[in-house]
C-alpha positions in Angstrom: 161.8 72.6 175.9 164.2 71.1 173.4 167.6 70.1 174.5 169.0 71.8 171.4 167.8 75.3 172.4 171.2 76.4 173.8 173.1 75.4 170.6 172.5 78.8 169.0 171.4 77.4 165.7 168.6 79.9 165.1 169.3 82.3 162.2 167.4 85.6 162.4 166.3 86.6 158.9 164.2 89.7 158.4 160.9 88.6 156.7 161.4 84.9 157.1 160.5 82.6 160.1 161.7 79.4 161.6 165.2 79.6 160.1 168.0 77.5 161.5 171.3 75.9 160.5 171.6 72.1 160.2 175.1 72.5 161.6 175.9 71.9 165.3 174.0 68.7 165.7 175.7 65.8 167.6 176.9 62.9 165.5 176.7 59.2 166.5 180.4 58.9 165.8 181.3 62.0 167.8 181.6 65.7 166.8 178.9 67.8 165.3 177.5 68.5 161.8 179.0 71.3 159.8 177.5 74.8 159.8 176.8 77.0 156.8 175.9 74.2 154.4 172.1 73.8 154.7 169.6 76.1 156.2 165.9 75.2 156.9 163.0 77.6 157.1 159.5 78.8 156.3 158.3 80.6 153.1 160.5 83.2 151.6 157.9 85.5 150.0 158.2 88.2 152.5 162.0 88.4 152.7 163.1 92.0 153.1 166.1 93.5 151.3 168.3 93.0 154.3 167.0 89.4 154.8 167.8 88.6 151.1 171.2 90.1 151.4 171.9 88.1 154.6 171.1 84.8 152.9 172.7 85.6 149.5 175.8 87.3 150.8 176.6 86.3 154.3 175.5 82.7 153.9 176.3 82.5 150.2 173.0 80.7 149.4 173.2 79.4 145.9 170.2 77.0 145.8 166.7 77.1 147.2 164.7 73.8 147.5 161.0 74.8 147.7 158.8 71.9 148.9 155.5 73.8 148.6 152.7 72.9 146.3 152.2 74.5 142.9 149.2 76.4 144.3 151.4 77.9 147.0 154.1 78.8 144.5 151.7 80.4 142.1 150.0 82.4 144.9 153.2 83.9 146.2 155.1 84.3 142.9 158.9 84.5 142.6 160.6 84.9 146.0 163.1 87.8 146.6 165.9 85.3 146.4 164.7 84.0 143.1 164.4 87.5 141.7 168.0 88.0 142.9 169.1 85.2 140.7 169.4 82.4 143.2 168.5 79.0 141.6 165.2 77.7 142.9 163.9 74.1 142.5 160.3 73.4 143.2 159.8 69.9 144.5 156.3 69.5 146.1 156.1 66.5 148.4 152.3 66.6 148.7 150.2 63.9 147.0 148.8 64.9 143.7 145.1 64.8 142.9 142.6 64.0 145.6 144.4 63.8 149.0 144.1 60.5 150.9 142.7 60.7 154.3 143.8 58.9 157.5 141.6 56.3 159.3 140.0 57.5 162.5 142.6 55.6 164.6 145.6 57.1 162.7 147.6 60.2 163.7 146.9 62.6 160.9 150.3 64.2 161.1 152.2 60.9 160.9 149.8 59.9 158.1 150.7 63.1 156.2 154.5 62.6 156.7 154.2 59.0 155.5 152.4 60.3 152.5 155.3 62.5 151.5 157.5 59.4 151.3 155.0 57.0 149.8 153.3 59.3 147.3 156.1 61.6 146.2 159.3 59.6 146.6 160.7 60.9 143.3 160.7 64.5 144.7 162.0 63.4 148.1 165.0 61.8 146.3 165.4 64.7 144.0 165.7 67.0 147.0 168.3 64.8 148.6 170.3 64.5 145.4 170.4 68.3 145.1 171.6 68.5 148.7 174.2 65.8 148.1 175.8 67.7 145.2 178.6 69.9 146.5 178.5 72.0 143.3 175.2 73.4 144.4 176.8 75.2 147.4 174.9 76.5 150.5 171.2 75.7 150.3 168.0 76.7 151.9 165.2 74.0 152.2 161.8 75.4 152.9 158.0 74.9 152.7 155.3 77.2 154.1 155.9 76.9 157.8 159.3 75.2 157.7 158.2 72.5 160.1 156.4 69.6 158.4 157.5 69.0 154.8 160.8 70.7 155.6 161.0 68.7 158.9 160.8 65.4 157.1 163.4 66.2 154.5 165.8 67.6 157.0 165.3 64.5 159.3 166.3 62.3 156.4 169.4 64.4 155.7 170.3 64.3 159.4 169.8 60.5 159.6 172.1 60.0 156.5 174.7 62.3 158.1 174.7 60.1 161.2 173.1 62.6 163.6 172.0 61.0 166.9 168.4 60.0 166.7 167.3 62.0 169.8 168.8 65.1 168.2 167.0 64.5 164.9 163.7 64.3 166.8 164.6 67.4 169.0 165.5 69.4 165.9 162.1 68.7 164.4 160.3 69.7 167.6 162.4 72.9 167.8 160.0 74.6 165.4 157.5 74.7 168.3 159.4 77.5 169.8 158.7 79.8 166.8 155.2 78.6 166.1 153.2 81.8 167.1 155.1 84.0 164.7 155.1 81.4 162.0 151.3 81.2 162.2 150.8 85.0 162.3 152.7 85.5 159.1 151.2 82.4 157.4 147.6 83.4 158.3 147.9 86.5 156.0 147.9 84.2 153.0 146.1 81.2 154.5 143.0 82.6 156.2 142.1 79.1 157.6 145.1 79.2 160.0 143.8 79.4 163.6 146.4 81.7 165.2 144.7 81.5 168.5 145.2 77.8 168.9 148.8 77.1 168.0 148.6 73.7 169.8 146.8 72.5 166.6 150.0 72.9 164.7 152.6 71.6 167.1 155.4 69.2 166.0 155.1 66.4 168.6 158.5 64.6 169.0 156.6 61.3 169.1 155.5 61.8 165.5 159.0 62.1 164.1 160.2 59.3 166.3 157.4 57.1 165.0 158.2 58.0 161.3 161.9 57.2 161.8 160.9 53.9 163.5 158.8 53.0 160.5 161.9 53.5 158.3 164.0 51.5 160.7 161.8 48.6 159.8 163.5 48.7 156.4 166.9 48.6 158.1 167.3 52.3 158.6 166.2 55.6 156.9 169.2 55.4 154.7 168.3 51.8 153.7 164.8 53.0 152.8 166.3 55.7 150.6 168.5 53.1 148.8 165.4 51.0 148.2 163.8 53.9 146.4 166.9 54.6 144.2 169.4 56.7 146.1 172.9 55.2 145.4 175.7 54.5 147.9 177.7 57.3 146.3 174.8 59.8 146.7 174.4 58.8 150.3 178.2 59.3 150.9 178.3 62.7 149.2 175.2 63.8 151.2 176.9 62.6 154.4 180.0 64.5 153.5 178.1 67.8 153.1 177.4 67.8 156.8 180.4 66.0 158.4 
């Protein structure tokens, strides 16, 4: 059970799963991250009218960063938030063309996460730049389940903001608590999902810890982002969004 469970960061949105606020996370320098700036979650296609109103009005969401593939976007069509006029940016982080496959001795989930960074760094940076711009206002970051692609992007944001590493890893693993309902909804549009074996889709803390450790080899996750083109000013403005 995650140590973050008691922080009350879950947001109940009708028609959308795995939604939580990036606020309330402990910072290495003391204090916690700001609430109401960035929400993370699963696909938005089934948002109800009340769910859409909650995000658009109560949370004042002005931007959606959609990390799904073009196939997923075409399948679902415009989301209720998009139809309501909320700006949506589609930034797939999946490799294009034929997907690379891991070696037999590699963790497939860690291999996939590394692939987001190595094969689509331009979209990773584009997402962070959008999040860094205060003019974009409160933002939702999502993919299909809100745990893998979204988990990596949010972990990078949290690292830049100065969130304690253990809390970054715990927040990633927190998706496990909502996994059954995530899979049930996703299986309606992805028949290959095995809803009877949720353990196949878990977010192991060791995977995110390993990914961040790989970025530490470059100095830190922020240093890796700089090496790919994010500027000091962009890192500062992104940090300011949450602190």
